[in-house]
N, C-alpha and C positions, 0 to 999 in steps of 0.2 A: 586468477585466471579459472574456468573449469573446462574437466576435463567433456569432449564430446559423448563418450559413451556409458562418464562415469553412473548411469545405472540401470546397470544391468544389464539389458540388450545391445547387441553389434547388431552394425547396421547390417542390413544384407548389399550386398551389390545386387544390380535390375537381372546379370547373367548369373547368379550362382542363381537367382529367383525362378531364372523362366530353366535356367538346367532342372532343378528342383521338381515345376509344374512337367515339363516333360518330362520325365521319369515316371511320375505319378502317374501319365495318361498312359503313357506306352506301356505298362506295366497292366493296368489296367484292362484295357484293351487283352494288351497278351492274353491276361490271364481270363476276360470274355473268351479269349477264342479255345481254348485249353476242351471241352468236349465236342466243339467240330473240327473232326478226323477228317473226316474228306472233304470237310473244304482248304481247313491248313493245307494237307497238300494237293491239292490244285491248284491254290497259290505259287508254290513252290514250284508246280510242276511249270507253271507259266512264268515264273524270275528262268528256272531253266533253259526253256524257250525263249526267251529276250537273250538271255548270257549267251548260247548258244547262235542264235541266228545275229547278233553280233560280233566274234569271233568269227562265222561264213563270211561274214560282208565284207571286216579290217580283213578278212586270212592273212591271222596273224593271233600272236600272247598265247601258243599252246602249252610254252614250259606252265602259265597259266592253267589251263587245262587242266595238265598232266600231276602239278600241284597238285589243283584243283577236283583229279578223280579217286588219288594217292589219299587227302582226305574223306573223303564222304566211301571210301574202305575201310578205314581205320574207324570212320563214325554207326557201316556197318558188324563188323566184327562188337562191336560192342556194343550192338541192339540187343544181337545175337548169342555172344556170352551169355553164362549165367554170371547172378553176381556173386556169388563163390563156386571159383572149378575147382569140382572135385578132384583133380589133377594134380593142383598145385598147391590149395587149403589143407592143412591138417583137417580133420573131420571131427568137429566141434559141434558135430547132431545138427549142422545146418547147409544136412548135404541134399543134393535130388538119390534117390531112390532108384539102387540098380540090381534088388531085385526087385521079388514080382513077391513077398512078405513084405516088404518095407511099405513104412507108409506113403499115403499122398501127401505129398510137398509143392506145394502150386511153386510156378518159375516165375525169379527174381531176374530182371534183368539188371549188365552193369551198368547198358547205359536205357535210363525211361527211354518210352515213345518219342513222349513229347519233346525234352533236351537231343534228341536225332529228329527229330523235328526245327526246330526252333538253330541248332547245331546249322544241318545242308539248307536253310534260307537263308540264316547270317553270311558264308559261305558264296553261296550265288552272290548275295547283293554284294560283297567283297571282291570277287571273281569280276561280278560287273564292270566297278567303280576302278579298280586295278586295267580292265581297258583300252579306258583311256590318257594310259601313260605310258609315253611310246617309251620311257624306261625297263617295261618286263616286259615288252614288245623281243624279250633275244629272237635269232634269227637259230632253228632249227629246224633236221628233217624230223617232220609229224610222226609219220611211216613207223620211223622207230619207237623212238615216246607210247606211239599207239600200242605195238605189236607189246612193247617192253608191257603197260597198264593191261592187255589182256590177259598173259602170260604170270602175274603175279595175281590177277583177279582169280583168277583159275587155279595156283596154285592155294593160297590161301580159302579158297572155299573149299579143296579137296581135302582139307586140315578141315577142318571146320564143322564138315558135314557129317569125318567120320569123328569125329569127338561126340558130334550130338549124336549118332546111335554108337558108341563105346558106353554113353551115360546116357542114355534113354533119357531123353529133352527133348522138345522139341520146340519151338522157340513161339510161335505163332496160334495164335485163337484165334478157331474161323466165329465168328459169334460169339452167344450170354450162350454162358449154359444151362437149361433150363430141368426142372423137380416135374418130371414127366407125369406124376402124379401118383391115384392108386388100383392105375390097372396098369401100371407099367411093376409095379414094383409085388402082385400079385403071381403076375405073370414068372416074375426070376425066382419066386422062394419057394413057390407052387404050395407050400401048406398052409397059409397066414391067410385066415381069414379072418374078419369082422369078430 
């Protein structure tokens, strides 16, 4: 008797092939979406609006919303924090400048923007799917959860902003910095001549 898979090639099940093809196609479109920041965030905003409308019309799933809010707050802190925290890490040369004479080192986030977007979008989609299962609809008095979340948000943001001021970093850049050209160089140096 001959073995069916004796030629070295193992037969691939149709389910595994479909999963592999789907994974490749999904990664392809995910990679193509990377440069389109505004469109990606508009899609996430649409997913958030659909989730909010679902919770509003069902009048429930407040614990899911609270957990979603805490998760997004955690992601936001990672997005606004430097990769190397000067307060916790031993200074090994890869730190943020703390004095005017220190050399400039660019801000590197602990959580990059793309991963922040992807995790936020995935969280809204999972939370939306959870609203279709009644087991997750725990009865709670939602104003308490809401005010507790607001309290956590302000405490966390206060601590983060204090840290940003103390170590002089700004996690947001507005537009691409551009070289101003020859006129700018002449006006700043004064004595520079061609």
